[in-house]
N, C-alpha and C positions, 0 to 999 in steps of 0.2 A: 919404558915406552908408554905405560898407562898414564903416567904423570904428564908426558908431552901431549897426549890426547886430551887430557883434562884441561890443560892450560890453553891449548889451541881452541877447544870448544868454548872455553870461557871468553877468550878474546874475540872469537867470532860472534858470540851472543852479544857481547858488549858493542862490537862494531855495528851490528844490525840494530841494536836499540838506539844508538846514536844516529844511525841513518834514517830512522823513522821519525826523528824529531822534526817539527815544523821549522823551516828556515827562518820564519819571522819570529819565532818564540825564542828570544834571548833569555839566558839564565844558566843556572848551575844545577847539578844533580849529583847524587851519591847513591851507592848501593853496597850492600853487604849480603852475602849468602854463603851457605854451607853446602858442599857437594854431598852426593850420596855415600861417599867413603870417608867423609869427615874433613876434607880440605876446605879452607875458608878463603873467599875472595872479598876484598874491599877495594872500592874504586870510586871514581867520580869524574866529573868533567864539566865543561861549559860549552855553550853554543851562542853565537852572535853573528849576525850578518851572513847566514848561510854556511858558516864554518863551525865545526865542533872539534874540541880537544878532549882527550880522555887519558886517564892513567890509573893504574891499580896494581895491587899486589895479591898474589895467590900463594898461600902457605899450604903445602901439601899435607896429607894426613900422616905422613911419616917424616915430616920435616921438609926442609928445602923450601926456598922462597923464589918465586918467579915474579918478575916485574913486567908490566905491560904499559906501553904508552902508544898513542896513536892520534890520528887526525882524520877528519873527513870534511868534504865540502859538497855542496849541491852543484851539480853540473847542468841540470835542467829541471823543470818541474817533475817531481816524482823520481828523479835519478840522482844518485850520490856516488862518489868515488872516495876512496880513502886508502890509508896505509897504516900499518902498525908494526911495532917491534916488540918482541918478547925476549927477555934475557933470563936464562935459567940459573939455578944455584951454582953451577960450575963456571959461569961466565959465558957460556955459549949463547949466541944471538940468532934469532929467527926473524926475518922480515917478510911481510906479506902486503901485497896491494890487492884491492878488491873494488868491485863495482856492485851497485844494488839498484834495482828499479822496481817500481810498483807493478803489480800484475796488470797485464794488458798494455804495457808500454813497450 
């Protein structure tokens, strides 16, 4: 259960970082970080024309590899919507859709 929480938190953080990208700023990005219990996340993505794609892999501190991929798009100034899929080491898949908006909107 802890591993599910970690990968869900990782994918949520990644989704929010993509959502805050400026729509006009096309380009690519990558990230790598280690969690407090030793798990490692590596991922990256690209944005162009108000749409972003991302993908990454989380290797848990006790083994097991989780894969994340997702997309987001700007629906209005300061507002984004997206979806992502996480596949666990046993082949289970979780899908999530989300929306994000700047404070005060």
